[in-house]
N, C-alpha and C positions, 0 to 999 in steps of 0.2 A: 173778289176779293185779293189780298197780295197770296194769299199762300195759294192758291189756285196757279197763279203765274208760275211760282216758283215749282209747282208741283208739274205740273204740264211742261214747264222745260228740262226738268228736270227727268221726265219719261221718255219725251222725245230725244235727247241727248245720250241716255244712256238702254234704250231697250229699241229695238223691232216691233213690228208689229204682231209677229208669231210671237216672240218672248210679252208682252205686253196682252195679248190674252193668255196665255200660259199663268201669267203670277195671279191676273183677277178671275181665273176660273173656279175658285173656292168662294167667291163673292157673286149671289144672286142680285142682279146689274137691275132685274125687275124691280127688286124694293124700294129702288131711288126712284119709280115714276107712280105719281099721286095724279092720277087723271081724274076724282073728284075735285080733288083741290085746285086744278089746272081748271078745269069746269068755273067753280068759283069765281076766283082771279080775274076770267077771260069774262065772265058777265059783268063783273065790276070794273073792269076796263071798258070795255064795250060803254055799258050806261055813261063812266065817268067822262067818255067821249065825245056822247051824245049829250052832255049835261043833264041826266036823269039821277036825283038821286033819292027817289021810290023805296027802291030797293035797296037800299044801301044797308040798313041795319038788318034786314034779314039775311042779306047775303056775307056779313059780316060777322054776326053772330054763328053762319054757317063755318067761315073761314079758322076763326078761332076755334071750332068743334074740333074738326082735321084737322088741324094743327097739332090739336092736344095727342091728339090717337097719332099721327103724325110722328113727333117731337118721339114718343116711345119708342115708336120703331125702333127710328134712328140710333139713338141710345142703343137699343140690343142690340144693331151691327157693328161689327168690326171695319172701319173702312180705314185700310191703307193708306197711310201721308197725312189723313184728315182727320181734323182733331175736330171730332162730333161735340164736344164741348164750346167750342170756337163757334162753330156751326150754327148749331141751336142760339147761343149767346147774339148771334147777329140777327138771326130769323125772328128772335122775340121782339128785336130794338122795333124794328120793318114792321111787324103784325102790330104792334103799338100805336107807331106813327100812322099806319093805314086805319088805326081804328078812330084816331082820333084827327087825322083829315075825314074820315067819314061822315062824323057826327057833324063837325061843321059846312059839310059837303064841300071842303076845296076839292073841286074837280079834278086839275091840274096834277096836284098832288095824288090824289086819289089813281089817278091814270098811271103814274108815273109809278107809284111803289106797288100797286097792284104787277105790276109786268116785271118790275124789278124783284118780285119773292119767286115771281117763274123764270125768272131769269136764274136768280141762286140755284134753283135745284138742278136748273140745263146744265149752269157751270161745274157743279158736283158731277152730272153724266157724263160729262164732257173729260174730266180728271180719270174716266176708266176707259174715254173711248166706247160709250157704249151709244150707238147711232140708231139704234131698231126704232124709239120714239122717236113716230111720224110729224110729232108738233112743233119738237125740237126743228126737225129742219126746215117747217113753214116759217118758224120763229127769224130762220138763217135770213130767209128771202124778204121777211119785213122788215128786220134787223138793217138789212143795206140799202132796204127803200127807201127807209127812210130819214137815211144820209141824204142820198140821193134828191129826198124832196127838201130836203133842208138847204141842202145844196142851191139847187134850183132856185126857191125862195129866196135867195139872196142875190142881191146885185151883183155884188161883189165875186159871187158865184164858191162864195169862204172862201175866199184869194186860191181856189184850186187851178193847179198848171190843166192843160186839158186832158194830156193824157193820166192824169189821176182819176179827176172825173169819169174817161171810159174806163179805167182799169174797175171803178164801182160798180157802173154800167153794165161791165163783165162778169162781172163777182156773182152781181146777183142772177145775171142770165144761169149760172151754172147751180149756183144754190137752189133757184127754180127749175131746174133742169131735172136735179135730183129730186127733189120731191116729188116732180109732174111723172117719173117713172116709177113710184111707186105701185103698186100692187094694191088692189081695194083690200085684199085680204091681210096686209099688212097694216090695214086703218084699221079694217074689222075687229083685228085681235084687240085692237086696245078701245076701240070706240065701238062697241055694239050696236048694230042696225045700221050703221052709218050710210046716207044716202048717198047712192052712188049716183046715180042720177041731176042730183043737186050741184054732188062733187064736180063732176067731168064739166058741165054747163058752167060752171064758176070757174073752171080752170081751165075750158076753151074761154071765156072773158081776160082769161089775164093774158094765156097767148095774144088774145087780138090785142090790147092795153100795151104790151110788150113791143109787137111790133108798131104799133103807131108810135110810141115814144124814140123807137129807132130811127123809125121814118123821120121825127121831126130834130132829132139830134143830127141828123144830115143836113138839115137847114143849115144847122150852126147859128139858128138867133134863137139867143134863150125863151125868147116870150112863148115859144110854137111849145117849149117843153112842159112848159106848168099843167095844160089840158091833160095830156095822156099820162102824166108819171099822178096827179090828183083819180083820174079814175082808176090806172091801174092799185094805187093806194086802196081804193073804195072796192073792189073786186077782192085785194088779200083780204079787207076788215070783213067780205060776208064768207069765207073760208075761215075765219079763225069765228065765225059767229055759227058756223056749219056743224065746229066741232063743240061752241059751252053748248051747245042746245042738244050733244046728241048720248045717249043712252053709253054712259063709261059699259065696258065688260067687268068680270069680276077679275080681273088678277090681283089685284092687291094685299 
C-alpha cells in the first residue's frame, strides 16, 4: 500500500539501524505475527493452485473468525506511522473479495487474494524492520522465483536485459541463503514441532534445483531454463506446505 512505501522511505533516509531498533523498542513486534491466520491462508493458497475447492468454505469461515480476533488486537496496538483504521479497512475489503471468490471457486482470485492478505502483514512487519519471522523470509524467495518463472515462460524474456535476469537470479539466491541459514530453533519458536528431517530434505531439493537452474542458464538457451525453474517452484511450494500443516506455537 502507498503509505508503506512512504514509511519505508522516511525511515531509511532518516534513521540508522540502531536508531530504528530504539524507536520501536516499546512496540512488541511479535504481536504482528499471526501464525494460525497465515496457515489458513497458506492452505487456501495451496488448494487454489491445485484447483481444489472442497475446503474453501471451511477455511474461509476460519479465516474470517481469525480476522475478527486479529482486528481487535490491531486496534489495541499503537503502530507508529501507520493508520490502524486504514489498514483494517483495506484488509476488510480484501477479506470480502476472498469470501466472494471462494464461494464461486474463482481459483485465480482466491490464490492471488490469499497471498496478498499475507503480503499486507509482511509489509506491516517490514515497516518496523522485523525480520525474525521465518515465513516472511521464505516468501521473499518465492516472490523473486515467481518473477524469474514469469520471465522464463515469456518468449521475449519479459523484455529484460540479460543482466537484469541475472540480477533476479542472484537476488533469489541471496534470499534463499538467508533463509537456508536459519537454525531450526528459529522456526520452531513460531511453529512448534516443525519437522526438521522433512525440512532439511526439501532444502536439499531446493539447493539441487538452484544448481540445476544455474547450469541451465550457463547454456544461454531459454528452453533449458524451464524445467529446473519449475522443479524449484515445486520444492519451494513443498516448504510452504510444511509450514501450512505444522502446529503453530502459542506466541500470539
